[in-house]
C-alpha positions in Angstrom: 143.0 61.4 100.9 142.9 65.5 101.3 142.2 65.9 97.5 139.2 63.5 98.0 137.8 65.3 100.9 138.1 68.6 99.3 136.4 67.4 96.0 133.6 65.6 98.2 133.2 68.8 100.2 133.2 71.1 97.1 130.6 68.5 95.4 128.3 68.6 98.6 128.4 72.5 98.8 127.6 72.7 95.1 124.8 70.4 95.5 123.2 71.8 98.7 123.5 75.1 96.8 121.7 73.8 93.9 119.0 72.0 96.0 118.1 74.9 98.0 118.0 77.2 94.9 116.2 74.5 92.7 112.9 75.3 91.0 109.8 73.6 92.1 107.7 75.4 89.7 107.0 78.7 88.1 103.7 81.0 87.9 103.9 83.7 85.0 107.8 83.1 85.2 108.0 83.7 88.7 110.0 81.2 90.4 108.8 79.0 93.2 111.7 77.2 94.7 112.0 73.8 96.3 112.8 75.6 99.6 109.4 77.7 99.5 107.6 74.3 98.7 109.2 72.5 101.6 108.2 75.4 104.0 104.8 75.3 102.8 104.6 71.7 103.2 106.0 71.7 106.5 103.1 73.8 107.8 100.6 71.9 105.9 101.8 68.5 106.9 103.3 69.2 110.5 106.8 68.3 108.8 105.4 64.6 107.6 106.2 65.4 103.8 108.8 66.9 101.5 109.0 68.1 98.1 111.1 65.1 97.2 108.9 62.6 98.7 105.5 64.3 97.2 104.1 62.4 94.2 103.9 64.1 90.9 100.0 65.0 91.3 100.8 66.4 94.8 103.8 68.7 93.3 101.1 69.9 90.7 98.5 70.5 93.5 101.1 72.3 95.9 102.3 74.7 93.1 98.5 75.6 92.0 98.1 76.4 95.8 101.0 78.6 96.2 100.3 80.3 92.8 97.8 83.0 94.1 100.4 84.4 96.8 102.8 84.9 94.1 100.2 86.6 91.7 98.9 88.7 94.3 102.3 89.6 95.5 103.3 90.7 91.8 100.1 92.5 91.1 100.2 94.3 94.3 103.7 95.5 93.6 102.6 97.0 90.1 99.3 98.6 91.4 99.8 99.8 94.9 101.2 103.4 95.5 104.3 103.8 97.7 101.9 105.3 100.4 99.5 102.3 100.1 102.6 99.9 100.4 103.6 101.7 103.4 100.1 101.5 105.0 100.1 97.8 104.4 103.3 96.9 105.8 102.6 99.1 108.7 99.4 97.4 109.3 101.1 93.9 109.0 103.6 94.8 111.4 101.3 96.1 113.8 99.3 92.8 113.5 102.3 91.0 114.1 103.6 92.9 117.3 100.1 92.7 118.6 100.1 89.0 118.4 103.4 88.6 120.2 102.3 91.1 122.9 101.0 89.3 126.0 97.8 90.3 127.6 96.6 88.4 130.7 93.1 87.9 131.6 93.7 90.0 134.7 94.7 92.9 132.7 91.7 92.5 130.5 89.4 92.1 133.5 90.8 95.1 135.1 90.3 97.2 131.8 86.8 95.9 131.6 85.9 97.0 135.3 87.4 100.2 134.7 85.1 100.6 131.6 82.0 99.4 133.7 83.0 102.0 136.4 83.4 104.8 133.9 80.1 103.9 132.1 78.3 103.9 135.4 79.6 107.3 136.5 78.7 108.9 133.3 75.1 107.3 133.4 75.5 105.6 130.1 72.6 104.0 128.8 74.5 101.8 126.5 74.3 98.1 127.2 77.8 96.7 128.4 78.5 93.2 127.1 79.8 90.5 129.7 83.3 90.2 130.3 83.5 87.0 128.4 82.0 88.2 125.4 84.2 91.3 125.3 87.2 89.7 126.7 89.2 89.2 123.2 88.3 92.4 121.9 89.6 94.2 125.1 92.8 92.0 124.9 93.5 93.3 121.4 92.7 96.8 122.2 95.2 96.4 125.2 97.9 94.9 123.0 97.9 97.8 120.6 98.1 100.2 123.4 101.1 98.3 124.5 102.7 98.4 121.2 101.9 101.8 120.5 103.1 102.9 124.2 106.5 101.2 123.6 107.0 103.0 120.4 106.1 106.3 121.9 108.6 105.9 124.7 111.6 105.8 122.5 110.0 108.5 119.9 111.7 111.7 119.8 109.1 114.2 118.8 109.8 117.7 117.6 107.4 120.5 116.9 108.5 123.5 114.7 
């Protein structure tokens, strides 16, 4: 019985490893795994479809839909300089952190009111949009300030 369970366990282990590493398709020799295909399908179908359930024409369509991302990634690795890659990565990270940063309507309104007050004080002739029109832009700016502020708190800056 122990031998049977051991063999069954090993078989399941190898099978699950094989399935997670199974290839769904290739693009210019670059592999798209079944796992990647299932992640894309989970987003596209809200978890209602898997690679295994997808008909052949659906599989072809999915691989063709995933191909551009693979091609762009491969080409960018070849063409972009190290500095360009760092800038792109930094920009992506910043967008991600800003999306995770919460800014309330109250914070945005306070920043808007401060901006209006400063404009009046400086006797600016520039027209200030209504709060609702400016709210999303203000929230993005505040989120960016929060992310940068958090980074600067832990920064150890030395001037030589």
